[in-house]
Rosetta silent file (secondary structure, phi, psi, omega in degrees, C-alpha in Angstrom):
SEQUENCE: MAKTKELSKDTRNKIVDLHQVGKTESAIGKQLGLKKSTVGAIIRKWKTYKTTDNLPRSGAPRKISPRGVKMITRTVSKNPRTTRGDLVNDLQRAGTKVTKPTISNTLRRQGLKSCSARRVPLLKPVHVQARLKFAREHLDDPDEDWENVIWSDETKIELFGKNSTRRVWRTKNAELHPKNTIPTVKHGGGNIMLWGCFSAKGPGRLIRVKEKMNGAMYREILSENLLPSARALKMKRGWVFQHDNDPKHTARATKEWLRKKHFKVLEWPSQSPDLNPIENLWRELKVRVAQRQPQNITALEEICMEEWAKIPATVCENLVKTYRKCLTSVIANKGYITKY
SCORE:     score description
SCORE:     0.000 S_00000001
   1 L     0.000  136.323 -179.465  -38.952   27.667  185.115 S_00000001
   2 L   -67.850  145.629  179.421  -39.898   25.973  188.364 S_00000001
   3 L   -71.981  130.722 -179.580  -37.666   23.159  189.537 S_00000001
   4 L   -77.455  154.410 -179.940  -39.251   19.732  188.921 S_00000001
   5 L   -73.534  137.399 -179.099  -39.631   17.249  191.733 S_00000001
   6 L   -70.111  139.510  178.373  -36.946   14.571  191.864 S_00000001
   7 L   -69.218  144.489  177.368  -38.099   11.041  191.039 S_00000001
   8 L   -71.006  160.751 -179.991  -38.098    8.568  193.889 S_00000001
   9 H   -62.364  -37.522  179.018  -35.605    5.713  193.842 S_00000001
  10 H   -62.136  -41.480  179.980  -38.450    3.204  193.406 S_00000001
  11 H   -65.125  -43.119  178.957  -39.712    5.014  190.291 S_00000001
  12 H   -62.065  -42.181  179.179  -36.235    5.129  188.760 S_00000001
  13 H   -65.931  -34.082  179.636  -35.735    1.420  189.420 S_00000001
  14 H   -67.958  -36.747  176.950  -39.155    0.661  187.882 S_00000001
  15 H   -59.727  -44.994 -179.504  -38.137    2.525  184.697 S_00000001
  16 H   -64.856  -41.828 -179.828  -35.044    0.326  184.414 S_00000001
  17 H   -61.725  -43.834  179.569  -37.045   -2.848  185.057 S_00000001
  18 H   -66.746  -36.817  177.171  -39.576   -1.989  182.329 S_00000001
  19 H   -63.519  -39.645 -177.496  -36.767   -1.129  179.923 S_00000001
  20 H   -70.339  -22.753  177.563  -35.114   -4.505  180.548 S_00000001
  21 L   -90.706    7.176  171.109  -38.322   -6.377  179.664 S_00000001
  22 L   100.831    6.757 -179.304  -38.361   -4.654  176.260 S_00000001
  23 L   -78.317  146.576  179.680  -40.729   -1.712  176.718 S_00000001
  24 L   -79.326  166.787  179.432  -40.050    1.485  174.773 S_00000001
  25 H   -62.785  -39.626  179.817  -39.410    4.861  176.394 S_00000001
  26 H   -63.503  -43.835 -179.131  -42.787    6.127  175.193 S_00000001
  27 H   -64.951  -40.181  178.655  -44.615    3.135  176.652 S_00000001
  28 H   -64.113  -42.845  179.162  -42.821    3.464  179.961 S_00000001
  29 H   -60.681  -43.548  179.212  -43.621    7.173  180.071 S_00000001
  30 H   -65.691  -40.398 -177.851  -47.332    6.560  179.435 S_00000001
  31 H   -65.771  -39.167 -175.827  -47.481    3.766  182.027 S_00000001
  32 H   -98.824   -3.374  179.682  -45.796    5.813  184.778 S_00000001
  33 L    72.226   37.355 -178.278  -47.136    9.224  183.776 S_00000001
  34 L  -120.904  159.650  175.395  -43.698   10.624  182.948 S_00000001
  35 L   -70.314  148.712  179.301  -42.215   12.531  180.030 S_00000001
  36 H   -61.114  -37.726 -178.662  -40.377   10.482  177.431 S_00000001
  37 H   -65.109  -35.947  178.630  -37.282   12.681  177.921 S_00000001
  38 H   -66.801  -44.623  178.322  -37.254   11.941  181.648 S_00000001
  39 H   -61.184  -44.359 -179.982  -37.488    8.211  181.051 S_00000001
  40 H   -61.508  -38.221 -179.766  -34.715    8.403  178.432 S_00000001
  41 H   -65.833  -39.708  179.828  -32.415   10.293  180.823 S_00000001
  42 H   -66.498  -42.451 -179.062  -32.857    7.655  183.552 S_00000001
  43 H   -65.646  -42.352  179.075  -32.179    4.803  181.119 S_00000001
  44 H   -63.308  -39.000  178.581  -29.048    6.496  179.702 S_00000001
  45 H   -63.586  -41.071 -179.664  -27.751    7.107  183.201 S_00000001
  46 H   -66.688  -39.441 -179.980  -28.288    3.432  184.082 S_00000001
  47 H   -66.067  -35.814 -176.335  -26.522    2.266  180.920 S_00000001
  48 H   -80.382  -45.665 -171.001  -23.534    4.538  181.576 S_00000001
  49 H  -110.689   -2.660 -178.568  -23.070    4.206  185.326 S_00000001
  50 L    58.904   28.595  177.004  -24.998    0.981  186.148 S_00000001
  51 L  -156.371  153.913  174.170  -26.941    2.909  188.818 S_00000001
  52 L  -108.526    3.722  179.864  -29.886    5.290  189.057 S_00000001
  53 L   -69.429  157.460  175.601  -28.636    6.920  192.281 S_00000001
  54 L   -66.112  133.967 -179.693  -27.664   10.586  192.354 S_00000001
  55 L   -92.007  154.667  178.533  -23.991   10.991  191.472 S_00000001
  56 L   -58.805  136.492  178.414  -21.625   13.357  193.315 S_00000001
  57 L  -103.274  142.309 -178.830  -21.769   16.864  191.898 S_00000001
  58 L   -71.878  -34.966 -178.975  -18.669   19.020  191.633 S_00000001
  59 L    70.589 -179.194  179.549  -20.543   22.213  192.482 S_00000001
  60 L   -72.214  146.507  179.251  -19.145   25.709  192.116 S_00000001
  61 L   -66.168  150.018  178.857  -15.386   26.072  192.710 S_00000001
  62 L   -63.005  137.930  177.813  -14.317   27.433  196.085 S_00000001
  63 L   -69.301  -34.908 -175.979  -13.832   31.190  196.142 S_00000001
  64 L  -104.716  128.335 -179.838  -10.891   30.890  198.542 S_00000001
  65 L   -69.147  160.209  176.622   -7.891   28.785  197.546 S_00000001
  66 H   -53.556  -35.690  178.262   -6.429   26.202  199.964 S_00000001
  67 H   -66.462  -40.899  178.443   -3.593   28.647  200.595 S_00000001
  68 H   -66.069  -37.303  177.336   -6.083   31.410  201.420 S_00000001
  69 H   -61.460  -44.495  178.324   -7.966   29.080  203.779 S_00000001
  70 H   -61.481  -38.999 -177.280   -4.724   28.342  205.630 S_00000001
  71 H   -64.719  -48.574 -176.910   -3.959   32.058  205.845 S_00000001
  72 H   -73.354  -31.081  176.457   -7.277   33.115  207.411 S_00000001
  73 H   -65.387  -41.468  178.623   -7.351   30.055  209.692 S_00000001
  74 H   -65.130  -38.239 -178.617   -3.865   30.930  210.937 S_00000001
  75 H   -63.378  -48.346 -177.675   -4.922   34.574  211.430 S_00000001
  76 H   -74.987  -21.571  175.663   -7.950   33.802  213.623 S_00000001
  77 H   -70.011  -38.194  177.884   -6.004   31.146  215.547 S_00000001
  78 H   -73.626  -39.959 -178.726   -3.440   33.789  216.518 S_00000001
  79 L  -136.002   91.494 -177.155   -6.063   36.465  217.173 S_00000001
  80 L   -61.476  -15.272 -179.715   -9.622   35.133  217.689 S_00000001
  81 L   -86.506    4.904  176.205  -10.958   38.704  217.829 S_00000001
  82 L   -61.162  133.054 -178.666  -10.167   39.257  214.141 S_00000001
  83 L   -88.205  163.409  176.828  -13.340   40.437  212.363 S_00000001
  84 H   -62.702  -35.230  177.707  -14.712   39.139  209.087 S_00000001
  85 H   -61.180  -40.703  177.592  -14.062   42.570  207.591 S_00000001
  86 H   -61.615  -41.088 -178.540  -10.377   42.279  208.487 S_00000001
  87 H   -70.165  -36.800  175.610  -10.201   38.880  206.784 S_00000001
  88 H   -60.058  -44.210  179.700  -11.986   40.188  203.678 S_00000001
  89 H   -65.745  -39.677  178.358   -9.388   42.966  203.440 S_00000001
  90 H   -60.554  -44.613 -179.433   -6.499   40.510  203.966 S_00000001
  91 H   -69.734  -34.086  179.461   -7.728   38.304  201.135 S_00000001
  92 H   -66.111  -37.912  176.941   -8.387   41.284  198.884 S_00000001
  93 H   -65.974  -27.158  179.097   -4.786   42.421  199.307 S_00000001
  94 L   -87.080    1.190  175.848   -3.774   38.872  198.320 S_00000001
  95 L    97.223   12.565 -179.605   -5.884   39.138  195.145 S_00000001
  96 L  -120.604  121.961 -179.055   -9.049   37.295  196.253 S_00000001
  97 L  -101.317  117.371 -179.521  -12.366   39.133  196.475 S_00000001
  98 L  -136.755  168.585  177.187  -14.923   37.476  198.801 S_00000001
  99 L  -101.642  168.218  179.278  -17.876   38.426  200.986 S_00000001
 100 H   -62.344  -42.476  176.837  -18.270   38.131  204.751 S_00000001
 101 H   -59.079  -34.088  177.381  -20.648   35.128  204.512 S_00000001
 102 H   -64.154  -39.327  176.550  -17.996   33.322  202.463 S_00000001
 103 H   -60.380  -46.898 -179.297  -15.506   33.943  205.281 S_00000001
 104 H   -60.234  -46.929 -178.584  -17.982   32.512  207.814 S_00000001
 105 H   -63.808  -39.432 -179.249  -18.705   29.413  205.718 S_00000001
 106 H   -65.640  -45.685 -179.524  -15.007   28.767  205.084 S_00000001
 107 H   -69.176  -31.714  178.028  -14.038   29.029  208.757 S_00000001
 108 H   -65.018  -36.722  176.766  -17.013   26.894  209.770 S_00000001
 109 H   -67.037  -19.746  177.449  -15.704   24.114  207.536 S_00000001
 110 L   -91.807    7.100  178.790  -12.439   24.383  209.497 S_00000001
 111 L    85.122   15.750 -179.232  -14.320   23.800  212.771 S_00000001
 112 L  -114.410  139.310  175.624  -14.396   27.474  213.766 S_00000001
 113 E  -139.383  157.170 -178.799  -17.481   29.551  214.470 S_00000001
 114 E   -81.087  122.124 -177.432  -18.130   33.060  215.695 S_00000001
 115 E  -132.287  158.899  175.790  -19.106   33.033  219.386 S_00000001
 116 E   -72.826  129.895  178.761  -19.531   35.579  222.148 S_00000001
 117 L   -69.041  132.857  179.010  -16.343   35.902  224.201 S_00000001
 118 E   -73.271  141.484  174.573  -16.897   34.877  227.819 S_00000001
 119 E   -91.089  121.900 -177.215  -16.276   37.480  230.502 S_00000001
 120 E  -133.723  159.787  177.039  -13.988   36.026  233.151 S_00000001
 121 E   -60.531  143.863  177.759  -11.895   37.426  236.031 S_00000001
 122 L   -69.400  120.751 -179.360   -8.517   38.849  235.022 S_00000001
 123 L  -108.999  119.535  172.145   -5.889   36.252  235.947 S_00000001
 124 L   -91.148  164.356 -179.847   -2.270   37.256  236.445 S_00000001
 125 H   -51.925  -37.247 -179.452    0.449   34.582  236.663 S_00000001
 126 H   -65.704  -34.444  177.623    0.377   34.783  240.474 S_00000001
 127 H   -67.981  -43.369 -179.286   -3.359   34.048  240.425 S_00000001
 128 H   -59.874  -44.186 -179.653   -2.905   31.063  238.111 S_00000001
 129 H   -66.624  -38.337  179.634   -0.232   29.583  240.375 S_00000001
 130 H   -66.773  -37.464  178.819   -2.339   30.141  243.509 S_00000001
 131 H   -66.146  -43.117  178.111   -5.303   28.418  241.892 S_00000001
 132 H   -62.473  -42.268  179.947   -3.182   25.433  240.901 S_00000001
 133 H   -61.613  -45.262  179.779   -1.734   25.225  244.411 S_00000001
 134 H   -61.607  -46.778 -177.188   -5.206   25.280  245.987 S_00000001
 135 H   -63.474  -43.440 -177.915   -6.561   22.614  243.626 S_00000001
 136 H   -69.520  -37.678 -178.814   -3.614   20.270  244.109 S_00000001
 137 H   -68.849  -30.887 -174.202   -3.566   20.652  247.892 S_00000001
 138 H  -106.636    2.216 -175.567   -7.290   19.912  248.259 S_00000001
 139 L   -58.389  -37.017 -176.410   -7.792   17.390  245.446 S_00000001
 140 L   -98.968   11.327  176.710   -7.700   14.410  247.795 S_00000001
 141 L   -63.919  137.975 -179.978   -9.702   15.962  250.641 S_00000001
 142 L   -66.963  155.063 -179.528  -12.564   13.639  251.681 S_00000001
 143 H   -58.125  -31.851 -178.516  -16.136   14.625  250.814 S_00000001
 144 H   -60.516  -33.295  179.829  -16.891   14.984  254.525 S_00000001
 145 H   -64.963  -43.684 -178.718  -14.526   17.956  254.717 S_00000001
 146 H   -71.179  -28.198  178.053  -16.370   19.848  251.971 S_00000001
 147 H   -68.897  -16.433 -178.341  -19.719   18.995  253.553 S_00000001
 148 L  -103.865   23.788  178.255  -18.559   20.894  256.629 S_00000001
 149 E  -109.061  136.646  169.795  -17.888   24.150  254.744 S_00000001
 150 E   -99.641  116.048 -179.103  -20.200   27.169  254.687 S_00000001
 151 E   -92.960  139.566 -178.007  -19.766   28.859  251.298 S_00000001
 152 E  -141.077  163.101  177.107  -20.580   32.562  250.998 S_00000001
 153 E  -178.138  169.810  171.378  -20.517   35.404  248.522 S_00000001
 154 E  -111.757  154.935  175.466  -22.239   38.557  247.334 S_00000001
 155 E  -148.687  155.549  176.132  -24.056   38.977  244.053 S_00000001
 156 E  -109.173  134.371  176.842  -25.886   41.698  242.155 S_00000001
 157 E  -121.199  122.450 -178.482  -29.268   41.035  240.596 S_00000001
 158 L   -93.843  147.377  178.271  -30.604   43.493  238.047 S_00000001
 159 L   -70.931  -49.435  175.633  -34.244   44.148  237.438 S_00000001
 160 L  -134.304   88.729 -175.056  -33.772   44.546  233.670 S_00000001
 161 L   -96.600  152.713  174.553  -30.195   43.734  232.841 S_00000001
 162 L  -145.382  123.545 -179.109  -28.436   43.677  229.492 S_00000001
 163 L  -104.346  135.112  176.042  -24.841   42.555  228.994 S_00000001
 164 L   -73.945  153.661 -178.398  -22.752   43.612  226.006 S_00000001
 165 L  -126.789  160.309  174.469  -21.086   40.864  224.008 S_00000001
 166 L  -137.541  143.101 -174.267  -18.009   40.466  221.869 S_00000001
 167 E  -105.159  147.750  176.896  -17.456   37.700  219.339 S_00000001
 168 E  -136.489  156.833  173.454  -14.412   35.508  218.800 S_00000001
 169 E   -93.537  125.419 -178.352  -13.501   32.693  216.415 S_00000001
 170 E  -151.940  163.746  174.643  -12.909   29.454  218.288 S_00000001
 171 L   -87.935  170.549  179.772  -13.188   25.699  218.074 S_00000001
 172 L   -62.002  140.598  177.987  -15.682   23.625  220.051 S_00000001
 173 L    66.774   19.396  178.833  -14.985   23.431  223.819 S_00000001
 174 L  -113.620   21.539 -175.163  -12.412   26.253  223.629 S_00000001
 175 L   -67.700  -20.267 -176.848  -14.625   28.997  225.082 S_00000001
 176 L  -104.437    8.046  173.519  -12.516   29.327  228.233 S_00000001
 177 L   -65.199  141.049 -176.252   -9.109   29.579  226.585 S_00000001
 178 H   -51.851  -32.723 -179.136   -7.560   32.919  227.656 S_00000001
 179 H   -71.483  -18.836 -174.498   -7.580   34.172  224.034 S_00000001
 180 H  -104.932   10.136 -178.145  -11.338   33.585  223.799 S_00000001
 181 E  -119.522  164.351  176.981  -12.432   35.336  226.997 S_00000001
 182 E  -113.552  109.871  179.863  -12.850   38.949  228.122 S_00000001
 183 E   -63.060  140.381  176.508  -11.105   39.670  231.443 S_00000001
 184 E  -132.338  160.322  173.980  -13.178   41.616  233.958 S_00000001
 185 L  -118.699  156.469 -174.042  -12.578   43.031  237.402 S_00000001
 186 L   -80.126  108.168  177.765  -15.064   43.019  240.271 S_00000001
 187 L  -167.433  178.728  173.015  -16.772   46.397  240.401 S_00000001
 188 L   100.948  177.593 -175.682  -19.883   48.254  239.400 S_00000001
 189 L  -102.377 -145.838 -176.257  -23.462   48.574  240.613 S_00000001
 190 L   154.763  158.892 -175.908  -26.653   46.644  240.197 S_00000001
 191 L   -69.635  -42.574  170.964  -30.214   47.040  241.196 S_00000001
 192 E  -139.856  145.292  177.096  -29.909   45.035  244.385 S_00000001
 193 E  -107.570  135.495 -179.729  -26.931   43.502  246.147 S_00000001
 194 E  -122.657  145.362  167.293  -27.337   40.265  248.069 S_00000001
 195 E  -116.328  135.931  179.187  -25.172   38.386  250.551 S_00000001
 196 E  -149.820  168.635  177.062  -25.869   34.718  251.055 S_00000001
 197 E  -147.820  162.233  177.071  -24.371   31.446  252.225 S_00000001
 198 E  -158.985  166.536  172.434  -25.040   27.728  251.926 S_00000001
 199 E  -138.409 -175.932  179.604  -23.636   24.321  252.771 S_00000001
 200 L   -63.452  -16.120 -177.770  -24.195   20.782  251.560 S_00000001
 201 L   -91.091   -6.693  176.950  -27.254   20.687  253.844 S_00000001
 202 E   141.047  179.651  179.047  -29.076   23.542  252.131 S_00000001
 203 E   -69.820  142.197  172.438  -29.276   27.331  251.723 S_00000001
 204 E   -92.648 -149.199 -178.872  -28.296   29.527  254.662 S_00000001
 205 E   -77.014  150.753  174.250  -29.436   33.080  255.174 S_00000001
 206 E  -129.486  127.612  179.555  -29.880   35.562  252.315 S_00000001
 207 E  -133.257  155.480  175.137  -30.007   39.297  252.982 S_00000001
 208 E   -92.080  133.697  175.920  -30.134   42.434  250.897 S_00000001
 209 E   -96.072  108.149 -170.464  -27.271   44.895  251.267 S_00000001
 210 L   -87.747  -16.889  179.370  -28.971   48.280  250.931 S_00000001
 211 L  -122.076  170.542  176.557  -25.908   50.517  251.169 S_00000001
 212 L   -63.362  124.020 -173.695  -22.404   50.409  249.752 S_00000001
 213 L   -76.589  136.209  171.731  -20.707   47.679  251.728 S_00000001
 214 L  -126.004 -176.999 -177.294  -17.571   48.416  253.760 S_00000001
 215 H   -60.161  -42.429 -178.388  -15.611   46.354  256.249 S_00000001
 216 H   -64.469  -42.476  179.391  -17.737   47.359  259.219 S_00000001
 217 H   -66.077  -37.939  179.287  -20.971   46.502  257.397 S_00000001
 218 H   -63.081  -43.270  179.031  -19.545   43.163  256.285 S_00000001
 219 H   -64.669  -34.333  177.215  -18.613   42.257  259.846 S_00000001
 220 H   -66.594  -39.427  177.558  -22.127   43.225  260.957 S_00000001
 221 H   -61.316  -46.086  179.637  -23.610   40.938  258.271 S_00000001
 222 H   -63.996  -41.156 -178.060  -21.464   38.052  259.482 S_00000001
 223 H   -61.153  -37.593 -174.945  -22.286   38.790  263.110 S_00000001
 224 H   -90.491  -17.787 -170.334  -26.040   38.684  262.450 S_00000001
 225 H  -127.307  -24.969 -173.804  -26.197   35.893  259.866 S_00000001
 226 H   -71.228  -53.844 -178.832  -23.218   33.529  259.832 S_00000001
 227 H   -64.657  -41.776  175.325  -23.630   31.773  263.171 S_00000001
 228 H   -59.609  -35.499  177.045  -27.449   31.577  262.852 S_00000001
 229 H   -66.064  -43.334  179.605  -26.950   29.984  259.436 S_00000001
 230 H   -60.554  -40.070  179.497  -24.488   27.457  260.864 S_00000001
 231 H   -68.211  -43.431 -179.112  -26.982   26.544  263.587 S_00000001
 232 H   -64.787  -34.355  179.940  -29.902   26.261  261.157 S_00000001
 233 L   -84.610   -3.382  178.818  -27.829   24.057  258.866 S_00000001
 234 L    54.439   52.204  179.161  -26.720   21.944  261.856 S_00000001
 235 L   -68.819  147.950  179.362  -23.057   22.185  260.957 S_00000001
 236 L   -75.893  162.519  178.425  -20.673   19.834  262.731 S_00000001
 237 L   -58.581  139.196  179.205  -18.101   21.010  265.238 S_00000001
 238 L    83.110   18.453  179.539  -15.082   22.567  263.525 S_00000001
 239 L   -60.699  156.096 -173.652  -17.011   23.781  260.454 S_00000001
 240 E  -115.449  139.504  179.222  -15.100   26.017  258.028 S_00000001
 241 E  -102.161  133.479  177.487  -16.143   29.383  256.616 S_00000001
 242 E  -115.777  131.593  165.668  -15.358   30.310  253.011 S_00000001
 243 L  -147.636  162.144 -175.169  -15.311   33.779  251.528 S_00000001
 244 L   -83.611 -170.748 -173.708  -13.261   35.293  248.719 S_00000001
 245 L   -98.522   32.443  172.177  -10.428   37.818  248.892 S_00000001
 246 L   -56.683  141.672 -178.494  -12.476   40.969  248.508 S_00000001
 247 H   -52.507  -32.840  178.776  -10.701   43.776  250.444 S_00000001
 248 H   -67.166  -31.511 -178.179  -13.604   43.942  252.913 S_00000001
 249 H   -78.809  -31.603 -174.962  -13.119   40.240  253.643 S_00000001
 250 H  -100.600    5.049  178.803   -9.353   40.403  254.034 S_00000001
 251 L   -59.962  148.208 -178.169   -9.204   43.656  256.019 S_00000001
 252 H   -56.090  -41.324 -178.900   -7.206   43.397  259.249 S_00000001
 253 H   -65.213  -37.159  179.169  -10.279   44.227  261.341 S_00000001
 254 H   -68.881  -42.495  178.514  -12.308   41.478  259.645 S_00000001
 255 H   -61.876  -40.584  179.831   -9.544   38.915  260.124 S_00000001
 256 H   -66.306  -40.468  179.160   -9.266   39.877  263.770 S_00000001
 257 H   -62.524  -44.467  178.928  -13.027   39.636  264.250 S_00000001
 258 H   -63.819  -37.727  179.510  -13.073   36.132  262.721 S_00000001
 259 H   -65.474  -43.942 -179.555  -10.134   35.095  264.901 S_00000001
 260 H   -65.677  -30.098  178.449  -11.821   36.296  268.086 S_00000001
 261 L   -82.429   -4.438  179.515  -14.992   34.407  267.130 S_00000001
 262 L    62.139   35.939  175.894  -12.857   31.285  266.599 S_00000001
 263 L   -87.826  129.954  173.269  -14.150   30.802  263.040 S_00000001
 264 E   -80.293  130.937 -176.837  -11.985   28.619  260.817 S_00000001
 265 E  -115.949  132.919  179.132  -11.536   30.279  257.420 S_00000001
 266 L   -75.102  123.980  177.437  -10.702   28.450  254.207 S_00000001
 267 L   -65.446  130.272 -167.808   -7.603   29.913  252.562 S_00000001
 268 L  -126.197  134.894  176.056   -8.790   31.102  249.170 S_00000001
 269 L   -77.642  137.168 -178.656   -7.041   31.905  245.845 S_00000001
 270 L   -65.293  158.602  175.599   -7.922   35.330  244.433 S_00000001
 271 L    56.107   45.014 -175.131   -9.971   35.770  241.237 S_00000001
 272 L  -131.692   56.980  177.511  -11.556   32.320  241.557 S_00000001
 273 H   -64.290  -26.639 -179.377  -15.369   32.512  241.376 S_00000001
 274 H   -69.203  -15.723  178.050  -15.357   29.241  239.430 S_00000001
 275 H   -89.022   -8.470 -178.148  -14.014   27.486  242.544 S_00000001
 276 L  -101.663  110.715 -177.178  -16.936   28.675  244.669 S_00000001
 277 L   -63.797  -12.217  178.474  -20.028   26.461  244.191 S_00000001
 278 H   -66.576  -21.560  177.132  -22.264   29.266  245.404 S_00000001
 279 H   -60.427  -36.965  176.758  -21.886   30.766  241.910 S_00000001
 280 H   -67.696  -32.800  178.151  -24.017   27.889  240.629 S_00000001
 281 H   -70.944  -37.147  175.701  -26.546   28.641  243.324 S_00000001
 282 H   -61.287  -41.969  179.047  -26.655   32.293  242.269 S_00000001
 283 H   -62.062  -43.037  177.523  -27.367   31.156  238.719 S_00000001
 284 H   -58.454  -44.171 -179.926  -30.162   28.928  239.999 S_00000001
 285 H   -63.671  -45.361 -176.573  -31.613   31.869  241.919 S_00000001
 286 H   -65.467  -36.169  176.399  -31.397   34.267  238.977 S_00000001
 287 H   -64.262  -45.234 -179.780  -33.132   31.823  236.654 S_00000001
 288 H   -63.030  -41.472 -179.459  -35.930   31.335  239.152 S_00000001
 289 H   -66.893  -43.364 -178.684  -36.292   35.086  239.696 S_00000001
 290 H   -61.443  -35.511  179.840  -36.288   35.855  235.960 S_00000001
 291 H   -65.065  -24.747 -179.710  -39.092   33.359  235.388 S_00000001
 292 H   -91.405   -9.104  172.685  -41.296   35.321  237.783 S_00000001
 293 L    50.291   63.987  176.714  -40.563   38.633  236.000 S_00000001
 294 L   -63.560  145.378 -174.965  -40.515   41.126  238.888 S_00000001
 295 L  -107.234   -7.283  177.790  -41.541   44.628  237.818 S_00000001
 296 L  -152.078  170.542 -174.813  -39.987   46.750  240.584 S_00000001
 297 H   -63.427  -39.586  179.912  -37.211   46.650  243.168 S_00000001
 298 H   -61.944  -45.068  178.980  -39.508   45.732  246.050 S_00000001
 299 H   -65.990  -37.036  179.651  -40.901   42.770  244.133 S_00000001
 300 H   -60.534  -45.581  179.509  -37.400   41.793  243.054 S_00000001
 301 H   -64.440  -44.887 -179.082  -36.207   41.600  246.659 S_00000001
 302 H   -61.781  -43.548 -178.342  -39.275   39.668  247.822 S_00000001
 303 H   -67.243  -37.874  176.970  -39.015   37.166  244.970 S_00000001
 304 H   -58.521  -46.558 -179.473  -35.299   36.663  245.626 S_00000001
 305 H   -64.100  -42.257 -179.008  -36.003   35.769  249.236 S_00000001
 306 H   -65.083  -45.760 -176.339  -38.874   33.451  248.323 S_00000001
 307 H   -71.566  -33.364  176.485  -36.983   31.611  245.593 S_00000001
 308 H   -61.225  -43.212 -179.180  -33.825   31.267  247.711 S_00000001
 309 H   -67.694  -23.690 -177.797  -35.842   29.536  250.420 S_00000001
 310 H   -85.023  -12.778 -177.679  -37.344   27.179  247.812 S_00000001
 311 L   -62.996  122.912 -175.803  -33.999   25.881  246.517 S_00000001
 312 L   -65.931  147.575  177.671  -33.940   22.179  247.495 S_00000001
 313 H   -61.767  -27.960  179.830  -31.248   20.915  249.834 S_00000001
 314 H   -64.578  -32.837  176.981  -30.461   18.242  247.222 S_00000001
 315 H   -63.195  -45.526  178.655  -29.256   20.958  244.814 S_00000001
 316 H   -63.459  -42.929 -179.153  -26.809   22.211  247.451 S_00000001
 317 H   -60.989  -44.039 -178.860  -25.726   18.669  248.283 S_00000001
 318 H   -66.288  -35.521  177.758  -24.972   17.859  244.634 S_00000001
 319 H   -61.332  -40.898 -178.691  -22.914   21.036  244.207 S_00000001
 320 H   -76.826  -36.308 -179.506  -20.673   20.027  247.086 S_00000001
 321 H   -59.999  -35.782 -175.624  -20.554   16.350  246.096 S_00000001
 322 L   -93.526   14.924 -173.750  -19.082   17.216  242.693 S_00000001
 323 H   -64.895  -31.501 -179.908  -16.500   19.675  244.043 S_00000001
 324 H   -61.374  -34.385  177.506  -13.582   17.356  243.305 S_00000001
 325 H   -62.183  -36.342  178.216  -14.461   17.596  239.599 S_00000001
 326 H   -62.372  -44.998  179.439  -14.078   21.359  239.863 S_00000001
 327 H   -65.412  -39.707  178.000  -10.566   20.997  241.279 S_00000001
 328 H   -62.021  -39.402 -179.904   -9.675   18.460  238.601 S_00000001
 329 H   -64.998  -39.600  178.680  -10.836   20.895  235.905 S_00000001
 330 H   -61.964  -43.755  179.063   -8.637   23.675  237.272 S_00000001
 331 H   -65.157  -43.140 -179.468   -5.600   21.404  237.151 S_00000001
 332 H   -64.704  -31.738 -179.436   -6.496   20.189  233.644 S_00000001
 333 L   -92.554   15.360  174.954   -6.880   23.809  232.476 S_00000001
 334 L    57.935   34.771  174.961   -3.453   24.684  233.958 S_00000001
 335 L    92.946   -9.625 -179.580   -4.898   27.089  236.506 S_00000001
 336 L   -81.567  171.899 -175.373   -7.059   29.103  234.133 S_00000001
 337 L   -59.544  142.134  178.448  -10.805   29.673  234.515 S_00000001
 338 L  -117.256  172.464  176.765  -13.058   26.619  234.168 S_00000001
 339 L   -69.566  140.696  175.735  -16.761   26.146  233.498 S_00000001
 340 L  -153.902    0.000    0.000  -19.014   26.728  236.478 S_00000001
């Protein structure tokens, strides 16, 4: 039998009002176009509970006991990568038979949901300490200092990329806890590799790296693009160059080349892409490129160059302006990876 439509609150109240003025259930039913049994049920409910509102329903009993809820919550808190199948088996051994959706619903009521684990750089204790040291030392640097930094990095942009995911159980805002992330190391290919730089005044040069980069090629890139970028961006005297600790960047020959050119280099903690605001610029570029849907490598390179040049200087300025918040986040997260 199809479920009947619930009476509105006004209709229920009208039934009670007519009953109080002496009308019979049949008369009320005829007047309002309702069944006598429906009218009688509303009146009995009003007489018993002094209200016509819906009363709380007990519903079906929970499949998992409070003790079982504590057990599975404790399990996923210790190991967020525990699967629903594992939890079903744990409960079955304890004498409770449930389905995977029941596991999901139960954990969701505890504030936990299944999410894709974030891929982040692998941080060893020495990296965590170096990140904390960097953040604390530079936390009170004036904004003018950061405005005089040229930030640089390389990135890979795929024509049709697909990243694998892994799910973890976590609470809200806990996506960057070490237990909820997937450590990665910097390696691998990509359809095109780009080197670029920017400052608070806007994007610098962007070039495609067509071969596997080595130290000599990196120094050639800097020789042809770093100083022209600094001039185009009208950097002040004493500007500082930032790059990460990739072996090509920290090679003795590269350090010597930078020293001879009298470039000031920002000391940088390893495994810290979240501290480099250019990562946000790469994201901006990739979103813009994806919206244009390039169909081949040549188009991909052309679109990258076009969209990079279109990024407003205000976007770059805002990234640098908010840099202190980035340092504060690193300290608050005890040196571990932060959102960027």
